[in-house]
Every structure is written in C-alpha cells, then in structure tokens.
N, C-alpha and C positions, 0 to 999 in steps of 0.2 A: 310543663304545667306550672302556672303560676299558683301558689298557695295563698289564698285570701282570707284563711280563716280568721287571722288576727286584724283583719279590717273591721274592728269593733271600736266603739266609744268606749273609754276606759271604764266609765260607770257600769257598763254591762258586766265587766269582769269583776268588779269590787262588790256589787250587788249579787252576782252568782256565787262569789267566794262566802259571802255571808250567808246566802241561802243554804249552802253546803254546811258551813259550821254549825248553824242552827238547826240542822236536819229539817229544812222547810222546802223541800222539793216538791211540794205538792203539784198535783196538775193544774193548769191554768188555761184559759183562752184569751187571747189577744186579737185584736181587729187592726188591720191597716186601712185607712180611710183619708180622705182629704176634704178640706172645708170649703174651699174657693176654686171657681174655674179661672184658669189663668186668662188674661185680657178680658176679663168681665164677660165671657163667653158663656154660652148656653149648655155647653156638654165639655165632656174631656173623653179621651181615648186610652184604655188600658193597654199597656205595652211593658215588656221585660220579664214576662213569667218565664220564658224559656231559660234566662240567664239566673234566674232564682234558683230554678230547678237543679241547674248545673252547680250552682254554688252549694246547695244543701248535699248535693250527692258528693262532693269532693271536700266537705268538712272534715278537717283532721288536723289536731294539734301535733306539731313535729317536735323532736327533741330540741331544737333550737328554739321553738316558741315556749316550750316549758321552761328552758335554762333562761329565757329572757324574762318571764314572769317570777321565776325564783329569785332573781336579781333584785327584783322591786322590793322584797322582803317584807311583803304584807300578805302574801297569799299562804294559805294553810297547804301543808304538804298533801294531805288527804284529798283537797280540792286539785291540786296539780296532777295528782294521781288518776282522779276522775277524768281530767281533760286528756290526758295522755291516752286514755282508752275510751274517750267519747265516741259514742254511737247516736245517731239521730234516730228518735223513736216515736217523733210527734206526729200528729195528722195535719195535714193542709188542705184546705179548700180556696180556690180562688176563682176570679172571674176570667173567662177566655180572653186572650190577647186579641185586640181589635176591636173590641165591644165598647159602645159608648157608655160611659159612667158618669156618676153625678156625685156632688157633695154629701157627705156623711154617711154614704152607704159602705159596707164593709167590702172592699174589693178582694182582699185577702184575709183569711183567719187562720189562726194556728192553735192547735190544742194538745198540750202535752206537759211534761215536767217544766216548771217554771224556769229553771236554768237554761233549758235548751230555747224556750221561747225568747228569754231575755237575750241570749247570746247572738242571735241572728237579727237583731233588730236593725242595726245600721246598714246591713247589706240589703235587706228587704227593702227599705226605705230608699237607699241610694239607688237601687235598680229600678224599682218601681217609679220614683219620682222622676229620675232623669228621661227615661224611655217614654213614660206616658206624657211628659211634657213636649217632647219633640214630636211625638205621635199627634198631640192634639194641635200643636202648631201647624203641622204639615196638613192636617186634615181641613183646617181653616184655609190654608192657600190653595190646596185642591178644589175647594169647593168655591172660592173666588174666581178660579181659573174657568169654571163652566165648561168643563169637558176637554180643556186644553191640556196638553202635556205639560207635568210639572217635573223638573229634574233638582236633585239635590246636588248644590255646588259648594258646600260649606265647610269641607274637611279642613282647610287651612285656616279656619276662623274658629274652629271648635277649642273648648278648653280641654285640650289634650288628646292624645291618640285614643283612649276608651270613648270618650265624648263623640270623636269623629266616627269611630267604627260602629258603635251602638247607636248613636245618632242616625247614621245612614239605615240602620235597620228599623228603626222606629219610623222613619220617613218612608220608607218602602212599604211598610205595613199600612201606613196610613194613605197610601196612593201615589207618591212619587214613582216615576217610572225606573229610576235607576239613580246613580251617584257618580260624581267625579272621582270618588274614593276607590281606586282600583283593588285594595285590599279587600274590601268587602265583597268584590266580584269574586275573588279567588278564594275566600273562606265562606262566604254566604250565599253565593251566586245571586247576587244583587248586580243587575247589569251596569257595567262601567261606561260611562259616557265623557265625550270630550273629544275636542279636535286640535286647535290651536289657542296660542295666546299672542298678544301684541309683539312679544318678543320675537316670534318667528317671522311675523312680516317685517320687523325692523332689521333682521339680520340678512335681509337680501338688498340688492341696490334699487330695487323698487317694488313697489306693491304688486304690479302686474307679474314680475317674476316670481315673488312669494307664492302668489295663488296659483301660478302655472305649475310651480314645483310641486305644490300640495296635490292639484289634480292629477299630476303625473303619478305622484306616490299613491293616492287612494281615488283612482277614477270612478270608481262604483260607490263612493261614499264621500263626495267632495262636499264639505260644510266650511264656508270662508267667513272669517271675521272681518267685518267691512268698516269698522270705525277707527282704524289706527290713525288715519290722517283726516278724511273727510268723508263720511258716510255717504253722501249723495252725489259729491263731485269727483271723488277718486274711487272709494270703495265699491260702490254699486256698478259704475261703469268697468271697472276692472274684472270685477266677478262675472258680469254678462259677457265681456270679451272672452274670458277663459271658457264659458259656457258654450259660446258660439264658434270659437276658433279651435279648441282642443276637445271638449267633451262630446258635443253633438256629433262632430264627425267621426267619433269612435263608438257611436250608439249609445253613449252615457248621457245622464242629465245631472245639472248642478241640483244637488239634493237639498242645500240650504244655505242661508247666511244668517250670521249673529251680530246683534247690535249690543254693545256694551256700555254705551254711554250717549248723553244727550237726551233731547225730548222724543222719548220713546213712542207717544203717540203719533206725532208729527213725522219722525223719522220712519216708523213702520208703514204708516198709509202712502208716504211717498214711495218708500221701497217696493211697496206692493204694486203700485202704479207702474214704476219703471219695469219690474219683473214681468208683470202681465204684457206690457207693450212689446216686450221681448220674447213672448211666447213662452216664458217660464212660469206659466201659471201653477205649477205643481211644486215649485221651489219653496220650502218653508221657511218661515221668519221667526227666529229665536231671540228673545231678550234675555239680558241679565242687568246687573248693576243694582244692588242693594234692594231687591224687591222684597215685599212681604203682601199678606192678604190685602191690606188696605189700598197699596199701590196699584196691585193687579186690578182690583175691582174697579177702581178710579180709571185705568188705563183703558179698560174694556167698556166702561160707560161714556168714554169720550171718543169710542170707535176705533182704537188701536187695532191695527191688522196683525194680530200675533199669533202664532201656531202653537208656541211653547215657551215655557218660562224656565230660566236657570235660576234658582233661589238659594243663596249662600248663607251669610252670616246671621241674617235675620230669621232664618229657619233652625239653623244647627245651634243656635245659642237661645232661640226664642226671645230674642233682643227686648220685645217690647214687654215682656213680662218672664223673666227668667228663673222663676221659683215655681215648682209644683208642690204645694204644702201638704204633702201626705204626712200624717202621723200614725203611731203605733201605741194602742191603749189597751191596758187591761180591762177584760169586760166580764170575765168570771173566774171563780177561784172554787176548786173543790175542797171542801172540809167536812171531814169525817164521813166520806162517801156521798155528801150533798153538795150539789152545784150552787154556789151562792153568786147572784149577780153582783156587779160592781160597776162604779161609774164615777167619773169625775165631774163634780160639781163646781161651776165657774161664776164669777160675778159676770162675765162675759156669756151671754147665753150660748153663743156660737161654740164656746169651747166646753158646754156640757155634753158628755158622752152619753152613748146609747148602750144600757146596761145589758148583760145576760149574753147566752149563746143565741145565735141568730141564723135565719134564712133569709136570703134576698130573691124576690120574684120580680118579673116584669111581665105586665099585662099588655096586650096587643088588641086592637079593635078588630072587626070583621075584614077590614081590608089590610090587615097585618101591619098596622101602623102603631106605634107606640103610644099607650094611654098614660102610663104612671109605673113606677117602681113601688114595691112595698116590702118594707123590712118586718119581718114577723120574729116571734119566738121560734127556737129551735123545733119545736114539735108541733108547729101549726102547718096545715095544708090549706092552700086556697082552693076551693072547689070552683072551677068555671061554669059549672051548670047552675049555679045559685049566685043570686045578686050581691054584689060585695061593695061596702061602704069605704069609700076613699075620703081621708080629711087630712088637712093640713097639721102637721104635728106641733106647729106653733100657734097657729089660729084654727082651733078644731072646729069653729062654727062654718069654716069654708070646707064644704065637703059636698061629694055627690055620689049617688049609686051608679054603679056600671054593671051592663048584663050583656050577654052574648060575646064575651071576651075570650081570648086565649091566654093561658098563664104558662110561663116559662121560668124554671129555677135557675138562675144565673151561677150560682156557686157549683163548681165541679170538684169533685176529689182529686186531689195531687197526689199526696202521700197519705197513707193509711199506716199509722203506727210505724212510720220511718220507711215504708216500702213504697217506691213510685207505682202508682196504678193509672197515671194518667198517659194516653197515646199522645205523646207529642206531635203536633202537625207540623208539615213543612212550613217554611216561610212563605211561599206562595199560597199555600191553602189558608194560612192566617191572613195574608192580604185580601183574598177573594171572600173570606168570611167578614172581613171588615166592610168591604163594598156592599155586600148585601145588608149588613146591620145598618149603615148609614141610610139606605133607602127606606128604612122603616122609620125614621125620624122626620118629623114635620120640619118644613123649611123655616118656620117661625123659630124653631129652636136654634137653627144652625145662623141666624142673621148676626151680624157683628154688633150692630148698635141695639141696645136694650132687647135682646133675645127673650122670647117667651121663656118663663121659669118652667122647666120640667119637673112635675111633682116626684119627690121621693117621700113616700108617707109610711107611717108607723101602723102595724095592725092595732086594734083596739087592745088585746091583752098586752103587747108590748108598751104601747103608750099609757096604760094603767100601771104596769109595772115602773116604768120610768117615773111617773108621778109618785107612786107609792115611796119609791126611794128617794126622791126629792124632798117630800114632806118627812120622812124618816130623818134625814140629815139635818134638815131645818129644825126640827124639834129637838134634836140632840145639841144643836148649837145654842139653843135658847134656855138649855137647864144650867143652873147656876150651882 
C-alpha cells in the first residue's frame, strides 16, 4: 500500500505547525468548488470521491515522514508528535459521483479542526480535479456519439500511470463502455477492450495471412484492423475474404473492422457499402485516430457509418482544456462557540467566495428535469409545497418564481466526526446513476457551442449574508 499522507503542499504543513504552536486549532469549514466549466461547456461531472475516501481512511504519518519533517528544522516537536498520533476526526459532506455539477457550488465540504482541514487540501483537489475533468470530457464525447459506443483508448498518452488508471475510471463513470487499459479491468472490473495493432498485420508476409491467423485464434470475436496498407483496396477485401472463406464455413461471423486513419466519413461509408454487399450487415465499424467530441459530432453530421469510437489522447488528457479549476476555501470559523462566516473578497468578482456553512439543493420540474441549483445557509430547508423565488446572484433582477417542483439535497454525509458513514456504491452503480442524472438535464445545457447557462442561485438569506459581509469589508477598508 502506498502512503500518500505526505502528498501535501509544503505550506499546508507550515500553516498547520503555526496553528499548533499558537494553540489555534479551532473548528473550521472549507468548501471545494470550481469556477469555470472546461471547454466553455454547460456542465461538469463529479468524480473521484471514492479515492478521497480511501485517502482519508489511510491517513497516517509514518516514522519516516516525521524524521523527514524534523530534518527541515522548522517544525515544533509538539506538532511532530501531534502528526505521529494523527487521527482524522472531521466531518465531510459531498456530492455523489456521477452527478452533474456547476460553477461556484460546494461539491465537497469539510468541517473539523483547522489543521485537519488544511492538511488534506492538496489531495482533495488533485483527486476531484483530475477525475472530474476526465469524466466531464467523456460525458461530452458520449453525448456527441448519439448512443454509439465510446471506448477509452488513451492510457499510453496519459500523464503517468495514476492518470491512466483513474482516468479510465472516470471515463467509465461518464459512459465509456470500457478501456484499453487491462489493469483497470483486473483492479476495477472496467471491461478491457482491444484486438490488434498495425504491427500484428506487418509481422506477417501478407495482410490476408495476418487476418486469417487472427481469425483462427479468435474465431468468435474477430475484429480486424483494415488500414495498415489500403483500407478499401486491401484491408476490406481481405477482411471479407477471411469472413467468407474461413469464418462463415465454421458458423462464425466477422464481428467488426477498425479504421485508424484517413477520411473517416468517406472510408466508413464505403466500408459499410462493401460489407453490406458481401452480406456482412451485422459487421460493426469502429474508428479511432485523435477523436474528440467535436470531430465525432462532425463525422456523424456528415453521415459517417460508424458504430463505435475509440477515443484516446484527447479524452485521457482532456487535451482541449486540460485543467479543472477546483479550489478549496475557508468559509466559516468557530470562535468562542459561535460560527463566524468567512469569505474572500476579490477585485475579480468571480474569485469572491460564498461565506458560511451551506447546503446545496437541486430543483426538478414535474417531468423530473433540472430547473436550478440553490445554495442556502446550513439551517435552511426549501419547502417544495410553497412557491420559491429564484434569482441570479450577480443580477438579482433576473428572477422567477417556481411552483410544483421537487427538491433534492445534493450533499451527502461521508464522514461524521472521522467515522465513515457513507455506503460506497460499486463502480457500475455510480455509472448507472450518472446515466439517469444526465437524462434530467436539458439538451440546451449539453450543447457544445454557447450552451444554455444552468443557474446556480443563492437563497435570499445567503445572498443577504454575502452582501452584508462585502459591505462590512469595504467599510473597514475605507477607515483611515
């Protein structure tokens, strides 16, 4: 087992040491949220919670860790002893994996001694940021595929083996049917997918010999890569020949072909015609080669005859927008038994945070379609039997009253005072839940160009609290 406890930014340790020395380990609440959707999209997908849970459960400073910190000659011995006997006692709430999420809403909150909250910042962010980024990209690609199969083929292009493994996990949650990464099948039961590379074909004296050898090895699951030399003049004719002379006499069918280069629209349409004329109407066509949601959308618009897509580097690295900008900010501090809301006020309005302990609700209409998310103060409850006023937190005059709605609390308890209370779903349960949630979101929010802005509103009490704190801070700044 790897000990990732020391995967922290150094300032988390220096701050924690100072808190300890100053006897300032009071209770605090931190929120993890993000400010912008990757690719200027309309939504993101929550992922990585299971790995957050595992990390917290395994938090333990080893003797080697303590000796390293002692060697820096800046940490108090009492603090080092605190770390040696460290126990996680905080409370964590989070949004379920697979849920569509939106800017500024707290997707994870932690309440506990400020040292504990501060020490886990880096791992929370890198875990949620990475998997949410890949899940979001995959959800877009799956949407573009319009019901056709999407396979994750990107492990060899990932930025390291953890990115390959957890990227495959996030992709599977968001709708990919499996991965080329065999490790994830063995460890996570994500179906491993793949047949042959060009090197297999090149290793034989002829393309036909290569196809025949493969068919003999895997007669019940023959999928042939047909673009090593010439897709239409060599690959397809040889694949059809193997189907007719070897597979069909034995009661088997050619399961599929894969095209990895060239004009995929033209080649797939021509291939479909040749296969159909040969009576291979059930033979599936898979394409790969630097695909993403934009290219897939355009291929299908042009009438490409494609049954499944193998998507690699542009998925596993989210190449078009490779950063999920999650941040982790203090929102409340307990002083003398009273919770005090805290906020960051910035000249950049987008970086001004939302203060206080909060809850997050999602409102659905009578057809179970998402209306809006509402961030409230922690003690607020939204009554679905009463009309509710929604208003834009930046432009409050943009408002509407909703009636006959259903309300769901998105924050689920994960740890209560250090004890895990969350029943972790299986990966397939998370995947199925994600598919259901995506059906509740309007297509206008899912489109790639100028998506409809899904509203994340503040309740009136929370908006008032925020404005009061902004005014209070500004008044202090003007005092000479």
